[in-house]
C-alpha positions in Angstrom: -9.0 -0.6 8.0 -5.7 -1.8 9.4 -4.9 -0.7 13.3 -2.1 1.5 14.3 0.3 -1.0 16.3 1.0 1.7 19.1 -2.3 3.5 19.6 -4.2 0.8 18.9 -7.0 2.9 16.9 -7.8 2.4 13.4 -4.9 3.8 11.0 -5.8 6.7 8.5 -5.6 6.3 4.8 -3.0 9.1 4.9 -0.7 10.1 7.5 -1.9 13.2 9.4 0.6 15.8 9.2 1.4 17.7 12.4 3.7 20.8 13.2 4.4 23.9 15.5 5.0 26.3 12.8 3.0 26.5 10.1 0.5 24.2 8.2 -0.8 24.4 4.6 -3.2 21.5 3.4 -4.5 21.5 -0.5 -6.4 19.8 -3.1 -2.7 19.0 -5.0 0.5 18.5 -3.6 2.1 21.0 -5.7 -0.3 23.5 -4.5 0.6 22.5 -0.9 4.3 22.9 -1.7 3.7 26.4 -3.3 2.0 27.4 -0.1 4.7 25.7 2.0 7.6 27.7 0.2 5.8 31.0 0.9 5.4 30.2 4.7 9.3 29.0 4.9 10.5 32.1 3.0 8.6 34.3 5.9 5.5 34.9 4.3 2.2 34.7 6.0 -1.3 32.6 5.4 -2.6 35.2 3.1 0.7 34.9 0.8 0.8 31.1 1.2 -3.0 30.5 0.2 -2.5 33.0 -2.7 0.5 30.8 -4.2 -1.2 27.5 -3.5 -4.7 28.8 -4.8 -3.3 30.2 -8.4 -1.1 26.8 -8.4 -4.4 24.9 -8.3 -5.5 26.7 -11.3 -2.5 25.1 -13.1 -2.6 21.9 -11.8 -6.3 21.3 -11.4 -6.9 23.5 -14.9 -9.9 21.1 -15.6 -11.6 21.9 -12.4 -10.0 25.4 -11.4 -9.1 28.2 -13.1 -6.7 30.6 -12.6 -9.5 33.1 -13.7 -12.3 31.6 -12.7 -13.9 32.1 -8.6 -11.9 32.2 -5.4 -13.9 32.9 -2.2 -11.9 33.3 0.7 -12.1 33.6 4.4 -9.3 35.3 6.3 -8.9 35.1 10.2 -6.9 37.7 11.7 -5.6 36.7 15.0 -4.3 40.0 16.3 -8.0 41.4 15.3 -9.7 38.4 16.5 -11.8 38.7 13.4 -13.0 36.8 10.2 -13.2 38.3 6.9 -15.0 37.3 3.8 -13.7 38.1 0.1 -16.1 37.1 -2.4 -14.2 36.2 -5.6 -16.8 35.8 -7.7 -17.7 37.8 -10.7 -21.3 39.2 -11.7 -23.0 38.6 -15.0 -21.9 41.2 -17.6 -23.6 44.7 -18.0 -24.5 43.4 -21.7 -26.2 40.6 -20.7 -29.7 39.8 -22.0 -31.7 37.3 -19.7 -34.4 36.9 -22.4 -32.0 35.0 -24.7 -31.9 32.0 -21.8 -35.7 32.6 -21.1 -36.9 32.4 -24.5 -34.0 31.7 -27.2 -32.8 28.7 -25.1 -35.8 27.6 -23.5 -35.0 28.4 -19.9 -31.5 26.8 -20.1 -27.7 28.0 -19.8 -25.7 26.6 -22.8 -22.4 25.6 -22.6 -20.2 28.3 -24.5 -19.3 32.1 -24.4 -22.5 33.1 -23.0 -22.2 31.7 -19.5 -18.8 33.8 -18.9 -19.2 35.9 -15.6 -16.6 38.4 -14.7 -13.5 36.5 -13.8 -13.0 37.3 -10.1 -10.1 35.3 -9.0 -7.2 37.2 -10.0 -8.7 40.1 -8.1 -9.6 38.4 -4.9 -6.1 36.9 -4.7 -4.7 40.2 -5.1 -7.1 41.8 -3.0 -6.1 39.7 -0.3 -2.4 40.5 -0.9 -2.9 44.2 -0.6 -5.3 44.1 2.7 -3.3 41.1 4.6 -0.6 39.7 2.5 3.2 40.7 3.0 4.6 39.3 -0.4 4.4 40.9 -3.6 2.4 39.3 -6.7 5.5 38.2 -8.7 7.0 36.1 -5.9 3.7 34.2 -5.1 2.7 33.7 -8.6 6.0 31.6 -9.4 5.4 28.1 -8.1 2.1 28.1 -10.5 4.4 29.9 -13.6 7.0 26.9 -13.0 3.9 24.4 -13.0 2.4 26.0 -16.3 5.7 26.4 -18.1 8.0 23.2 -17.0 4.9 21.0 -16.7 3.9 18.4 -14.3 2.2 15.0 -14.3 -1.0 14.4 -14.9 -2.9 13.1 -11.7 -5.8 10.5 -11.7 -8.6 13.0 -10.9 -7.4 15.1 -13.7 -7.2 12.1 -16.1 -10.7 11.0 -15.3 -12.1 14.6 -15.6 -10.6 15.1 -18.8 -11.7 11.8 -20.3 -15.2 12.3 -19.1 -15.6 15.6 -20.9 -13.3 15.0 -24.0 -16.4 15.8 -26.4 -16.8 19.2 -24.7 -13.1 20.2 -25.1 -13.1 18.9 -28.4 -15.8 21.8 -29.7 -13.3 24.4 -29.4 -9.9 23.8 -31.0 -7.9 25.8 -28.7 -9.1 23.9 -25.5 -8.5 20.3 -27.4 -5.1 21.8 -28.1 -4.4 22.1 -24.6 -6.5 19.6 -22.8 -6.1 16.9 -25.5 -2.6 17.0 -26.6 -2.2 14.9 -30.1 -5.7 14.3 -30.0 -6.0 11.8 -27.1 -6.8 12.0 -23.2 -3.8 12.7 -21.2 -2.6 9.5 -18.9 -1.7 9.1 -15.6 1.9 10.3 -15.3 1.9 12.1 -18.8 4.0 15.7 -18.8 1.2 18.2 -19.0 2.6 21.7 -20.4 0.4 25.3 -20.7 2.9 27.4 -22.4 0.1 30.0 -23.0 -1.1 30.1 -19.6 2.7 30.5 -18.1 2.9 33.5 -20.5 -0.4 35.1 -18.8 0.7 34.7 -15.6 4.5 35.7 -16.5 2.9 39.1 -18.1 1.0 39.9 -14.3 4.4 39.2 -12.8 6.6 41.1 -15.0 4.0 44.3 -14.5 4.3 43.5 -10.6 7.9 43.8 -10.7 7.9 46.7 -12.6 5.4 48.5 -10.8 6.9 47.7 -7.5 10.2 49.4 -8.8 8.4 52.6 -9.8 6.3 52.9 -6.8 6.8 50.2 -3.7 4.8 47.5 -2.7 1.2 48.3 -3.3 2.0 50.2 -6.9 3.3 46.5 -7.7 0.0 44.8 -6.6 -1.9 47.2 -8.5 0.1 46.8 -11.9 -0.5 43.2 -11.5 -4.0 43.8 -11.1 -4.1 46.3 -14.1 -2.2 44.0 -16.2 -5.5 41.8 -16.1 -8.2 43.9 -15.9 -7.1 46.8 -18.0 -4.1 45.9 -19.9 -3.3 43.5 -22.8 -5.2 40.7 -21.3 -8.2 42.4 -20.8 -8.0 43.7 -24.1 -7.6 40.0 -25.5 -10.6 38.7 -23.7 -12.9 41.6 -24.6 -11.9 41.5 -28.5 -12.7 37.6 -28.3 -15.8 38.1 -26.7 -16.7 40.8 -29.3 -15.9 38.8 -32.4 -17.8 35.6 -31.1 -21.4 36.7 -29.7 -19.8 37.4 -26.2 -20.8 39.7 -23.8 -18.1 40.6 -21.2 -16.6 44.3 -21.7 -13.6 46.6 -21.0 -16.0 48.3 -18.2 -16.9 44.9 -16.9 -13.5 43.9 -16.1 -11.8 47.5 -15.2 -14.7 48.4 -12.8 -15.0 44.9 -10.9 -13.6 44.3 -7.2 -14.7 41.6 -4.8 -16.9 42.6 -1.8 -14.9 42.4 1.2 -17.2 41.9 4.2 -17.8 40.3 7.4 -18.1 36.5 7.6 -21.3 35.0 8.6 -21.1 32.7 11.4 -23.4 30.8 13.9 -22.8 29.2 17.2 -22.1 25.3 17.5 -22.4 24.3 21.3 -19.3 26.9 21.9 -17.7 26.8 18.4 -18.3 29.5 16.1 -18.4 28.4 12.5 -18.1 31.2 10.0 -19.2 31.3 6.2 -19.3 33.6 3.3 -22.4 35.3 2.8 -25.5 34.1 1.0 -24.0 34.6 -2.4 -22.6 31.1 -2.4 -24.2 28.2 -0.6 -22.2 28.5 2.8 -24.9 30.0 5.0 -26.7 26.4 4.1 -23.8 24.7 6.1 -24.6 26.8 9.2 -28.3 26.1 8.8 -27.6 22.3 8.7 -25.1 22.8 11.7 -27.9 24.7 14.0 -30.7 22.1 13.0 -28.2 19.3 13.7 -27.0 20.4 17.1 -30.9 20.1 18.0 -30.4 16.3 17.2 -29.3 13.8 19.8 -26.2 12.7 17.3 -24.5 11.0 20.1 -27.4 9.0 21.1 -28.3 7.8 17.5 -24.4 6.8 17.2 -22.0 8.1 14.2 -22.8 6.7 11.1 -25.9 4.8 12.3 -28.9 4.0 10.0 -30.8 6.8 12.2 -27.7 9.0 12.1 -27.4 9.0 8.3 -31.0 9.5 8.0 -31.5 12.2 10.7 -28.7 14.0 8.7 -29.9 13.5 5.0 -33.2 14.8 5.9 -31.7 18.1 7.6 -29.5 18.7 4.3 -32.6 18.2 2.3 -34.3 20.7 4.6 -31.6 23.3 4.4 -31.4 23.0 0.5 -35.1 23.6 0.2 -34.7 27.0 1.9 -31.3 27.6 -0.2 -33.4 26.9 -3.4 -36.1 29.6 -2.4 -34.3 32.1 -0.7 -30.6 32.5 -1.6 -29.6 34.9 -4.2 -27.1 37.7 -4.6 -27.7 39.3 -1.4 -27.4 42.9 -3.9 -30.6 41.9 -5.4 -32.1 39.9 -2.9 -33.5 40.3 0.5 -32.1 36.7 2.2 -33.6 36.2 5.2 -30.7 34.7 7.0 -31.2 36.1 10.6 -34.3 33.8 10.5 -32.4 31.0 8.8 -29.9 30.7 11.1 -32.0 31.3 14.2 -32.6 28.3 16.7 -36.5 29.2 16.6 -36.5 28.3 13.0 -34.3 25.5 13.3 -36.8 24.0 15.8 -39.4 24.5 13.4 -37.4 22.5 10.4 -36.5 19.9 12.5 -40.2 19.2 13.4 -40.3 18.2 9.6 -38.1 15.3 10.2 -39.9 11.8 10.3 -37.3 9.5 12.1 -39.0 6.5 10.1 -39.2 8.1 6.8 -37.7 9.7 4.4 -39.1 12.8 2.4 -39.7 11.3 -1.3 -37.8 14.4 -2.8 -36.9 17.7 -1.7 -39.2 18.8 1.2 -40.9 22.3 1.0 -39.2 25.3 1.8 -40.2 27.1 5.0 -42.4 30.0 5.2 -40.8 33.2 6.4 -43.3 36.2 7.0 -42.4 39.5 5.1 -39.9 37.4 2.5 -40.0 37.7 -1.1 -38.9 34.5 -1.9 -38.0 32.5 -5.4 -40.5 30.8 -6.9 -38.6 28.7 -9.7 -40.3 25.1 -10.7 -38.6 22.1 -9.7 -37.1 20.1 -13.0 -38.1 17.0 -14.3 -36.2 14.1 -12.2 -33.1 13.0 -14.0 -29.8 11.4 -13.2 -26.6 13.1 -13.0 -23.4 12.5 -14.7 -21.0 9.9 -13.2 -18.5 12.3 -12.3 -19.7 15.2 -10.2 -18.3 18.1 -7.7 -15.0 19.9 -9.5 -13.2 22.9 -7.7 -10.2 22.7 -5.4 -9.3 23.8 -1.8 -6.6 25.4 0.5 -6.5 26.4 4.1 -3.5 27.7 5.6 -2.4 28.3 9.5 0.9 30.7 9.9 3.3 30.9 12.8 1.4 33.8 14.0 -1.9 32.0 14.1 -3.8 33.8 11.0 -5.8 31.4 8.8 -7.0 31.2 5.3 -9.9 29.3 3.8 -10.4 29.4 0.1 -12.4 27.7 -2.6 -10.8 28.4 -6.0 -13.0 26.8 -9.0 -14.1 27.1 -12.6 -14.1 24.2 -15.2 -12.6 24.4 -18.6 -14.7 22.1 -20.5 -17.7 24.1 -20.8 -16.5 27.2 -22.5 -13.6 28.3 -24.6 -10.3 29.3 -23.9 -9.2 32.6 -24.9 -6.9 31.6 -27.9 -3.2 33.0 -26.8 -3.7 33.4 -23.3 -4.2 29.8 -22.1 -7.4 30.6 -19.6 -10.9 30.3 -19.8 -12.7 33.5 -18.0 -14.9 32.6 -15.5 -18.1 30.3 -17.0 -19.6 30.3 -13.5 -22.9 31.8 -15.0 -24.0 28.0 -15.1 -25.1 28.4 -11.5 -27.5 30.8 -12.4 -31.0 29.7 -13.0 -32.7 30.8 -16.3 -36.1 31.0 -14.9 -37.1 34.6 -13.7 -39.0 33.5 -10.9 -36.0 32.0 -9.2 -33.9 33.6 -6.2 -30.6 33.2 -8.3 -32.0 34.2 -11.7 -30.1 36.0 -14.4 -29.4 39.7 -14.7 -27.1 42.2 -15.7 -24.8 42.9 -12.6 -26.0 40.0 -10.8 -23.9 37.4 -9.2 -24.8 33.5 -9.6 -25.4 31.6 -6.3 -21.8 30.2 -5.8 -21.3 26.6 -4.8 -17.7 27.2 -3.3 -18.0 27.8 0.4 -14.8 27.9 2.4 -15.7 27.6 6.2 -13.5 28.4 9.4 -14.5 27.1 13.2 -13.1 28.7 16.1 -13.6 27.7 19.6 -11.9 30.5 21.9 -9.0 29.4 23.7 -9.1 25.8 22.5 -8.7 25.8 18.8 -8.8 27.4 15.0 -10.0 25.3 12.2 -10.2 26.3 8.7 -11.7 23.7 6.4 -13.8 23.1 3.1 -13.4 21.4 -0.4 -14.1 20.7 -3.9 -17.6 19.0 -4.7 -20.2 21.3 -5.6 -23.6 20.6 -4.0 -21.8 18.1 -1.8 -19.4 20.4 -0.4 -21.2 21.6 2.5 -22.7 17.9 3.2 -19.1 16.7 3.5 -18.1 19.4 5.5 -20.7 18.8 8.0 -19.9 15.3 8.4 -16.3 16.1 8.8 -17.0 18.8 11.3 -19.5 16.9 13.0 -16.9 13.7 13.2 -14.5 15.9 14.8 -16.6 18.4 17.1 -19.2 16.0 18.4 -17.4 12.5 18.1 -13.9 13.5 19.1 -12.0 12.3 15.9 -8.3 13.7 15.1 -8.6 15.6 12.0 -7.1 13.1 9.3 -9.9 10.3 10.7 -12.7 12.8 10.7 -11.8 13.3 7.0 -11.3 9.5 6.2 -14.4 8.5 7.6 -17.2 6.7 5.5 -19.3 9.6 4.0 -22.6 9.7 2.3 -24.5 12.4 0.4 -28.1 12.9 -0.9 -29.1 14.3 -4.1 -32.7 14.9 -3.1 -32.7 18.5 -4.4 -31.9 20.6 -7.8 -28.2 20.3 -8.5 -26.8 24.2 -8.6 -25.1 23.4 -12.1 -27.1 23.8 -15.2 -29.0 21.6 -16.3 -30.2 21.6 -12.6 -30.6 17.8 -12.6 -32.9 16.7 -9.7 -32.6 13.1 -8.5 -35.3 12.9 -5.9 -34.7 10.2 -2.9 -31.3 9.3 -3.8 -28.6 8.7 -1.4 -25.4 7.8 -2.0 -23.3 5.7 0.4 -19.6 4.5 0.4 -19.1 0.8 0.4 -17.7 1.1 4.1 -21.3 1.3 5.4 -22.4 -2.1 6.6 -25.0 -3.6 4.2 -27.4 -3.7 7.3 -27.2 0.4 7.1 -28.0 0.5 3.2 -31.3 -1.7 4.0 -32.5 -0.1 7.2 -32.4 3.6 5.1 -34.0 2.1 1.9 -36.7 0.8 4.5 -37.0 4.6 5.3 -37.3 5.2 1.8 -34.1 6.5 0.8 -33.2 5.2 -2.9 -29.9 4.0 -1.9 -26.8 3.9 -4.4 -23.5 2.4 -3.5 -20.3 4.1 -4.4 -16.9 2.5 -4.1 -15.3 2.4 -0.8 -13.1 5.6 -1.2 -15.2 7.7 -3.6 -14.3 10.9 -5.4 -18.2 11.5 -5.5 -18.8 12.4 -2.1 -16.7 15.5 -2.4 -12.8 15.9 -0.7 -12.4 17.8 2.3 -9.1 19.3 3.6 -8.6 20.9 7.0 -6.3 22.1 9.7 -6.9 22.1 13.2 -4.4 24.5 15.6 -4.7 23.2 19.0 -4.3 26.5 21.1 -3.6 25.0 24.2 -0.8 22.7 23.1 0.6 24.6 20.2 0.3 22.1 18.0 -1.2 21.9 14.1 -2.9 19.2 13.1 -3.3 19.0 9.1 -5.7 16.8 7.4 -6.1 15.9 3.4 -8.8 13.7 1.7 -7.8 10.7 -0.1 -10.5 10.7 -2.1 -8.6 13.2 -4.4 -5.3 14.4 -4.9 -5.2 16.3 -1.6 -2.0 16.8 0.7 -0.9 18.5 4.0 2.5 19.9 4.5 3.2 21.4 7.8 6.7 22.3 9.9 
């Protein structure tokens, strides 16, 4: 890595952006620009995050749907409070789990049956209704422009569409959008989504008309109704009815995202926040509770001992995730115990400094907890490309912050003809096993991988962070956080640093592939580190020096003492930060 001529430190792979008024970092530069436009116009962090998040569903349409999932954390500076907005839909009321348990052999096939209620539009509008300042028809304009006028295809999009071209071809309406001219788009091609632009414009028009009739809140309610009760809802329901799907008008009209306090732990004086256990976010918190009892500095950053200890920590947390995490409306998740120091100490004793668990270790035993008992799947290799989703974080001039992880793919379920979007296929993150904590049932939510996070050290800094990557998200997020909080790296360096991920657990996405012992290392690690890890029993797999397959983290650090904002964005993806 080149050395900076002034500071003498290693230069980051892309510049760390600094500012003193506001900052936005997002998984695509046009989404960051959308958020920046709202901030420059006087909007707050929520307005900016909504604009950027909806835009991500346009410029990352292979990995994010405007109608998918969108979990958010919102930090309200005046209240000194962090709230979670779920942005995750439930299985339709008409869902028949036995179709998966019996007819599909315990699998969730690609297609319409994996649809859950689309939640992102509600989550964004709920955020605006409660905490924003701008109307929907203003924050959605950048997304409409990108859909209607098009944008140039970026490398991540070209790779993903190419990898899943055979699935896009299953549905003619998907192929028409994502394989124009029956070919995979190339980097630099103009990508236009006319139908999606029309759907978003319809919501914007209803927003504007509602505002004229009854003011700001009426406009937001009208935009919400346009999607969940109006013509868009009718088209979704009709397509499901005609093609064997389960989504109903009642599912859509009655859906609202839960707004609740965020879950948090203390990491040596820094509070780290997550959404509740309907997502995997508390697994990150559990990893950090275990990690704070390890001699991280004594091991040395990214040494064989360090990588081994953290990889084993991740396995232990994911074993507990597999057994205990599910929709808290249906499952009594023992979070207080899982995040306690006493339980962490017990789990840390399962880490052998000289030997890796050959697969996923056993989950911890928690007295009185009714745990899931799903059988482990047979070992298998995952696809070469892993970890869809995108991310945005914002801090505004008033000190408010948002961390949001919108997601959902377009290659595993049909586009609704004429609408240009896929209602959420996030049912792929449930388990077609009645014994699983995250099993399928009517009105039950899948266990979501997207997990925005926030770190706050009182009087020192506020740091929203997160990123894409499926099961890789909390692994990368933990490493970035420790790079900063323990080893003092500036934000961009903390993101750039070489990264590892383990796959020694069943993946959350159907078909829940399991790769016992597999540990991926970016090739910037020394060969001696790989040898030492292999000697401990890890099945080491080399990734490129800068790999898309180790997740992609964005973060902002607000230095409360200096009044300085640092924006970091992962060079492994299409991410960029903009600040002023």
